[in-house]
C-alpha positions in Angstrom: -28.2 -28.0 -1.4 -26.0 -29.5 -4.1 -29.0 -29.3 -6.5 -28.1 -25.7 -7.0 -25.3 -26.8 -9.2 -27.8 -27.7 -12.0 -28.6 -24.0 -12.4 -26.5 -21.0 -13.5 -26.0 -17.8 -11.6 -26.1 -17.1 -7.9 -29.9 -17.0 -7.8 -29.8 -20.7 -8.6 -29.3 -21.3 -4.9 -32.9 -20.1 -4.4 -34.1 -23.1 -6.3 -33.0 -25.5 -3.5 -34.9 -23.5 -0.9 -38.3 -25.2 -0.2 -41.1 -22.9 -1.3 -42.8 -23.6 2.1 -40.0 -21.5 3.7 -41.0 -17.9 3.2 -39.1 -16.3 6.1 -35.9 -16.6 8.1 -38.0 -17.0 11.3 -39.6 -20.2 9.9 -36.3 -21.7 8.9 -34.6 -20.7 12.2 -37.4 -22.2 14.3 -37.3 -25.4 12.3 -33.5 -25.8 12.6 -32.8 -25.1 16.2 -31.2 -28.5 16.8 -28.9 -27.9 13.8 -28.2 -24.3 15.0 -27.2 -25.6 18.5 -24.9 -28.2 16.9 -23.3 -25.6 14.6 -22.6 -23.4 17.6 -20.1 -25.9 19.0 -16.6 -24.3 19.2 -14.1 -26.2 17.1 -11.8 -26.6 20.1 -14.5 -28.0 22.4 -14.6 -31.5 21.0 -16.8 -32.9 23.8 -19.1 -29.9 23.5 -18.8 -29.3 27.2 -20.6 -26.0 26.6 -23.7 -27.6 25.0 -26.2 -27.1 27.8 -25.0 -23.6 28.5 -25.2 -22.7 24.8 -28.7 -24.1 24.6 -29.8 -21.9 27.5 -28.5 -18.9 25.6 -30.2 -19.9 22.4 -33.5 -20.3 24.2 -33.4 -16.5 25.0 -33.5 -15.5 21.4 -36.7 -16.0 19.5 -36.8 -15.6 15.7 -39.0 -12.5 16.2 -36.3 -10.9 18.3 -33.7 -11.7 15.7 -35.9 -10.4 12.9 -36.5 -7.1 14.7 -32.7 -6.5 14.7 -32.7 -6.1 10.9 -33.0 -2.4 10.1 -32.3 -2.2 6.4 -31.8 -4.7 3.5 -29.0 -4.9 1.0 -29.6 -4.2 -2.7 -30.8 -7.1 -4.8 -27.7 -7.1 -7.0 -25.5 -7.2 -3.9 -27.3 -10.3 -2.7 -27.2 -11.9 -6.1 -23.4 -11.5 -6.3 -23.0 -13.0 -2.8 -25.2 -16.0 -3.8 -23.1 -16.4 -7.0 -19.9 -16.7 -5.0 -21.4 -19.2 -2.7 -22.8 -21.2 -5.7 -19.4 -21.4 -7.3 -17.8 -22.4 -4.0 -20.4 -25.1 -3.5 -19.8 -26.5 -6.9 -16.1 -26.7 -6.4 -16.6 -28.3 -2.9 -18.6 -31.2 -4.3 -15.5 -32.7 -5.7 -13.4 -31.5 -2.8 -11.4 -29.3 -5.1 -12.3 -25.9 -3.6 -11.0 -24.2 -6.7 -13.5 -21.3 -6.4 -12.8 -18.8 -3.7 -14.9 -18.6 -0.6 -17.0 -15.6 0.3 -14.5 -13.2 1.7 -15.6 -11.1 4.6 -13.6 -8.3 6.3 -14.6 -7.2 9.8 -13.6 -3.8 11.2 -14.1 -2.9 14.8 -12.7 -2.0 18.2 -12.0 -3.9 21.4 -15.1 -6.0 21.6 -14.8 -7.2 18.0 -11.1 -7.9 18.6 -12.2 -10.3 21.3 -12.5 -8.3 24.5 -14.4 -10.4 27.1 -14.9 -13.4 24.8 -13.2 -15.7 27.4 -15.6 -14.6 30.2 -18.3 -17.2 31.0 -19.8 -19.0 34.0 -18.8 -22.3 32.4 -15.1 -23.4 32.5 -13.0 -23.4 29.3 -11.6 -26.9 28.6 -8.0 -27.3 29.7 -5.6 -26.5 26.9 -8.4 -25.1 24.6 -7.8 -22.0 22.4 -11.3 -20.8 23.4 -9.7 -18.3 25.7 -7.6 -16.7 23.0 -9.4 -13.7 21.5 -8.4 -14.7 18.0 -10.5 -17.9 18.5 -13.3 -16.8 20.8 -14.2 -13.4 19.3 -17.5 -13.4 17.4 -16.0 -13.2 13.9 -14.3 -16.6 14.4 -17.5 -18.0 15.9 -19.5 -16.7 12.9 -17.2 -18.3 10.4 -17.3 -21.6 12.2 -21.1 -21.4 12.6 -21.8 -20.6 8.9 -19.5 -23.2 7.5 -20.8 -25.9 9.8 -24.5 -25.1 9.1 -23.9 -25.0 5.3 -21.8 -28.2 5.3 -18.8 -26.8 3.4 -16.2 -24.1 3.8 -18.3 -21.4 2.3 -16.9 -18.2 4.0 -13.5 -16.9 5.1 -13.7 -14.1 7.7 -10.7 -11.8 8.3 -11.0 -10.1 11.7 -9.2 -6.7 11.3 -10.5 -5.2 14.6 -8.1 -3.4 16.9 -8.6 -2.1 20.4 -8.3 1.7 20.6 -9.2 2.4 17.0 -12.2 4.0 15.4 -13.9 4.1 12.0 -11.6 6.9 10.8 -8.5 4.9 11.7 -9.6 1.9 9.6 -11.0 3.8 6.7 -7.6 4.0 4.9 -7.3 0.2 5.0 -10.2 0.2 2.5 -9.0 3.1 0.5 -5.5 1.7 0.1 -6.4 -2.1 0.0 -4.3 -2.8 3.1 -5.7 -6.2 3.6 -4.3 -9.5 4.9 -3.3 -12.0 2.3 -6.6 -13.9 2.9 -8.5 -11.0 1.3 -6.2 -10.5 -1.7 -6.1 -10.0 -4.7 -9.8 -9.2 -5.1 -10.6 -7.6 -1.8 -13.5 -8.4 0.4 -17.0 -9.4 -0.9 -18.6 -8.2 2.3 -17.4 -5.6 4.8 -18.9 -5.7 8.3 -18.6 -2.4 10.1 -18.6 -3.4 13.8 -17.4 -0.3 15.6 -19.6 0.6 18.5 -20.6 4.1 19.4 -18.1 4.1 22.3 -15.3 3.7 19.8 -16.1 7.0 18.1 -13.8 9.8 19.2 -14.2 13.4 18.1 -10.5 14.0 17.9 -10.4 17.4 16.2 -14.1 18.1 16.7 -14.4 18.1 20.4 -17.6 20.1 20.5 -19.7 18.0 18.2 -22.4 15.6 19.4 -22.0 11.8 19.3 -24.5 11.6 16.5 -22.6 14.1 14.4 -19.3 12.2 15.1 -20.8 8.9 14.1 -22.3 10.4 10.9 -19.0 12.2 10.0 -17.0 9.0 10.4 -19.6 6.9 8.5 -19.6 9.3 5.5 -15.8 9.0 5.2 -16.2 5.2 5.5 -18.8 5.1 2.8 -16.6 7.1 0.5 -13.7 4.8 1.0 -15.9 1.7 0.3 -16.1 2.8 -3.3 -12.4 2.3 -3.6 -12.2 -0.8 -1.4 -11.8 -3.5 -4.1 -8.8 -3.7 -6.4 -10.9 -6.0 -8.7 -14.6 -5.5 -9.4 -17.4 -3.5 -7.9 -17.9 -2.3 -4.4 -18.7 -4.9 -1.7 -21.8 -5.4 0.3 -21.5 -3.4 3.6 -23.2 -4.6 6.8 -23.4 -1.8 9.4 -23.8 -2.9 13.0 -25.6 -0.1 14.8 -25.7 0.1 18.6 -26.9 3.7 18.9 -29.8 4.3 16.6 -28.3 7.7 15.7 -27.6 7.0 12.0 -30.5 8.2 9.9 -32.2 6.2 7.2 -31.1 8.7 4.5 -27.4 8.1 5.2 -28.0 4.3 5.2 -29.6 4.6 1.8 -26.8 6.9 0.5 -24.3 4.2 1.3 -26.4 1.3 0.2 -25.8 -0.2 3.7 -27.4 -3.3 5.1 -28.0 -2.5 8.8 -28.7 -4.4 12.0 -29.5 -3.0 15.5 -28.0 -5.7 17.7 -28.0 -4.2 21.2 -31.3 -5.6 22.4 -30.9 -9.3 21.4 -27.3 -9.4 22.4 -28.0 -7.8 25.8 -30.8 -10.2 26.4 -28.4 -13.2 25.9 -25.5 -11.6 27.7 -27.6 -11.1 30.9 -28.2 -14.9 31.1 -24.6 -15.2 32.1 -24.1 -11.9 34.0 -25.5 -13.1 37.3 -22.2 -14.6 38.3 -20.6 -11.1 38.3 -18.3 -11.8 35.4 -19.2 -8.7 33.6 -18.8 -5.0 34.3 -19.2 -1.6 32.7 -15.8 -2.1 30.9 -16.8 -5.4 29.5 -20.5 -5.1 28.5 -20.8 -8.8 27.6 -18.7 -11.9 27.6 -18.6 -15.2 25.7 -22.4 -15.3 25.6 -22.5 -11.9 23.9 -19.9 -13.0 21.2 -21.9 -16.1 20.5 -25.2 -14.2 20.2 -23.7 -11.7 17.8 -22.8 -14.6 15.5 -26.4 -15.7 15.6 -27.8 -12.2 15.0 -25.6 -11.7 11.9 -26.2 -15.2 10.5 -30.0 -14.7 10.9 -29.8 -11.3 9.2 -28.0 -12.8 6.1 -30.4 -15.7 5.9 -33.3 -13.2 6.2 -31.8 -11.2 3.3 -31.3 -14.3 1.1 -34.9 -15.6 1.7 -36.5 -12.2 1.0 -34.4 -11.9 -2.2 -35.4 -15.4 -3.3 -39.0 -14.5 -2.7 -38.9 -11.7 -5.2 -37.4 -13.7 -8.1 -38.5 -16.7 -10.2 -36.7 -19.6 -8.4 -36.7 -21.6 -11.5 -35.1 -18.9 -13.6 -31.6 -19.1 -15.0 -30.0 -15.7 -14.6 -26.6 -14.7 -15.9 -23.7 -15.8 -13.7 -22.6 -12.3 -12.9 -19.2 -10.8 -12.0 -16.3 -13.1 -11.4 -12.6 -12.4 -10.8 -11.9 -13.4 -14.4 -14.4 -10.9 -15.7 -12.7 -7.7 -14.3 -9.4 -5.9 -14.5 -7.5 -5.4 -11.3 -6.0 -2.0 -10.6 -2.5 -1.3 -9.5 -1.8 -0.4 -5.8 -2.3 3.4 -5.1 0.6 3.4 -2.7 4.4 3.1 -2.9 4.3 1.8 0.6 1.5 1.1 3.0 1.5 -0.8 6.3 -0.8 -0.8 9.3 -1.4 -3.0 12.3 -3.3 -5.2 12.3 -4.4 -4.9 8.6 -1.2 -5.8 6.7 0.9 -6.0 9.8 0.6 -8.9 12.3 4.2 -9.2 13.5 7.2 -6.9 13.9 8.8 -8.7 10.9 6.0 -7.3 8.7 7.0 -3.7 9.6 10.7 -4.5 9.1 9.9 -6.0 5.7 8.1 -2.8 4.7 10.6 -0.2 5.8 14.0 -1.7 6.4 15.1 -1.4 2.7 14.6 2.3 2.9 16.0 3.2 6.4 19.1 5.4 6.1 19.5 6.1 9.9 18.0 4.5 13.0 18.8 5.2 16.6 16.4 3.9 19.2 13.4 2.9 17.0 12.2 -0.7 16.8 9.3 -2.7 15.4 7.8 -4.5 18.4 4.6 -6.1 19.7 3.0 -7.1 22.9 3.2 -10.9 23.4 2.3 -10.9 27.1 -0.9 -12.8 26.3 0.9 -15.5 24.3 0.2 -14.1 20.9 1.2 -11.1 18.8 -0.9 -7.9 19.3 -0.5 -4.2 19.3 2.3 -4.3 16.8 4.0 -0.9 16.0 7.1 1.1 15.3 8.2 2.3 18.7 10.7 4.8 20.0 12.5 3.2 23.0 14.8 5.9 24.3 14.9 9.7 24.5 16.0 11.5 21.4 15.4 8.4 19.2 15.6 9.2 15.5 14.9 7.4 12.3 15.1 8.4 8.6 13.2 6.6 5.9 14.1 7.5 2.3 12.3 6.4 -0.9 14.4 7.1 -3.9 13.1 7.4 -7.5 9.5 6.6 -6.5 7.6 4.6 -9.1 4.4 6.7 -9.0 3.0 10.0 -7.8 2.5 10.5 -4.0 -0.1 13.1 -3.0 -1.0 12.0 0.5 1.0 10.9 3.6 -1.1 9.2 6.2 0.2 8.2 9.7 -1.6 6.2 12.4 -0.5 7.4 15.8 -1.1 5.9 19.2 -1.7 8.2 22.2 -1.6 6.7 25.7 -1.3 7.8 29.3 0.8 7.2 32.4 4.4 7.7 33.4 5.8 5.8 30.4 4.1 8.3 28.0 4.7 11.5 29.9 5.6 14.4 27.6 5.7 12.0 24.6 6.2 14.0 21.4 7.7 13.3 18.0 8.8 15.7 15.2 8.2 14.7 11.6 10.2 16.2 8.7 9.0 15.4 5.2 11.1 16.4 2.2 10.3 15.9 -1.5 13.4 16.1 -3.6 12.8 17.1 -7.2 14.1 15.1 -10.1 14.0 18.0 -12.5 17.8 18.6 -12.5 18.1 15.4 -14.6 16.5 17.4 -17.5 18.9 20.3 -17.3 17.3 22.6 -14.7 19.5 24.4 -12.2 20.0 23.3 -8.7 18.7 26.1 -6.4 19.5 26.9 -2.9 16.6 26.3 -0.5 17.8 28.0 2.7 20.5 25.5 3.6 18.2 22.5 3.6 20.2 20.8 0.9 23.5 21.3 -0.7 24.0 21.1 -4.5 26.9 18.6 -4.1 26.8 15.6 -1.7 29.8 14.1 0.1 30.6 11.9 -2.9 30.8 14.9 -5.3 27.5 14.1 -7.1 24.6 16.4 -7.7 21.8 16.2 -5.2 18.2 16.7 -6.3 16.7 20.0 -5.4 14.2 20.3 -2.5 10.8 20.7 -4.1 8.8 20.7 -0.8 9.6 20.5 2.9 7.4 20.6 5.9 7.7 19.9 9.6 5.1 19.1 12.2 5.0 17.7 15.8 2.5 15.1 17.1 1.8 14.4 20.8 2.0 10.8 21.9 0.2 11.3 25.2 -3.2 12.5 26.4 -5.2 13.0 29.6 -7.7 10.1 29.1 -7.2 6.9 31.0 -7.0 4.7 27.8 -5.1 4.5 24.6 -6.4 5.6 21.3 -5.2 5.5 17.7 -5.8 8.5 15.5 -5.1 9.2 11.8 -2.9 12.1 10.7 -3.2 13.0 7.0 -1.0 15.4 5.1 -2.1 16.4 1.6 0.8 17.6 -0.4 -1.6 19.4 -2.8 0.3 21.2 -5.7 3.6 20.1 -4.2 3.0 16.4 -4.6 5.8 14.1 -5.4 5.9 12.8 -9.0 7.4 9.6 -10.3 11.2 9.8 -10.2 11.3 12.1 -7.1 12.8 11.1 -3.8 10.9 11.2 -0.5 12.5 11.5 2.9 10.6 11.2 6.2 12.7 11.9 9.3 11.1 11.2 12.7 12.7 12.5 15.9 11.5 11.9 19.5 11.7 15.4 21.0 9.8 14.7 24.2 9.4 11.9 26.6 10.9 8.4 26.2 8.5 6.6 23.9 6.3 7.1 20.9 4.3 4.6 18.8 3.3 4.5 15.1 1.0 1.7 13.9 0.6 2.7 10.3 2.3 4.6 7.5 1.1 5.2 3.9 2.5 7.1 1.0 -0.2 7.1 -1.7 -1.5 8.8 -4.8 -5.0 9.7 -3.5 
């Protein structure tokens, strides 16, 4: 594979592909032994799962894997991906790794986060991290598999999945570049949309069909993808479809690469279901997570080989876009945090908001560590009548939209949970000689120190429920567009949150942004 370094441009990788290999099916069939070896979990040094993994692999023929591919990415998208891999390969030859790896962001719900990935009829080695969702979910398996099969650290996958979320919840992460450090500063090169149809929730559209809900959410997602990279063009998007309800027209509008994974994954998962480890709540276990990694790896290889089949493998195309070729944009938000995008631990929330807190009684940044690792991080009200005020003075840029990510749950703990949000925009116009006006008692012209206060330009108040009747927890986005009353640079913003019902409330995201 190192022969690719003698060419320029991503398409140069095509030159090392033997011309006898014209399909992913041929390559996959010829490399089964290597595929089995690359499927070894990094924390299973004796490969105690080898025979079991081999039985899973035997259930998936190359034809079945090929049938999962619904739509192909655009040629220029594939060329950019190959270009990144080529540069990474060249820098790995001297063990410098100066060029960045291919950066992949994965968005999804419970399964993608790792639900059920520790369930298997074979025992997990004592002390192994294989039972930790972070290290047994399919995104981790996929990264390990790809890097092992290629022979160098080619890709870095950031799993941003979260149980109880939907496409609409994670869409702001793309729009506002709320990525973990591993994806910055450029943003992801590939985004994998891995939400299942069961993750879609028609929050404010209760009468719409599942198909309409999926399409509505996907359209919003596609729109945000256009803004998803601070540097350079939009990423390649791979849509994992388990419903068959998304029409081809919408796929083309979004330039989506699409796979239908349900049949091959179900086939593999059933191999291990005879022991009763699975149920309706956990549709597949470790076997399913391993097979998703195979399905996705095959789909990408299929796209590469088809792309190489349509170009002159001996050509020397231009190198294409690199991080040094483009200008990075400034952040669209004065503050933006969300779990688990930019927020993995309570400290991350504290770092984001503590400098701006003017009052706090009963609210705390917390996480659930009952499983031995941080998860479900959020800003939580811990007592009745809890209150917190967050003030951003002299904001450095305009703020047009407030977005909140709210958790709704059930049970006695969440009974009657309700919070009241009060947002005020204090105008900076008095600095230029305008009069301080009365706004119905909301603000006084003089504060306690005898100094002029800014006039209230805009104020609104709204209540949000923290409980619902379903027997699960969900996260839903609340968006407030300030429209003509948006805050301009130099204004002050005050957000006051009061628990007015129940004894708890949870917020997992907060964004003040200019779009």
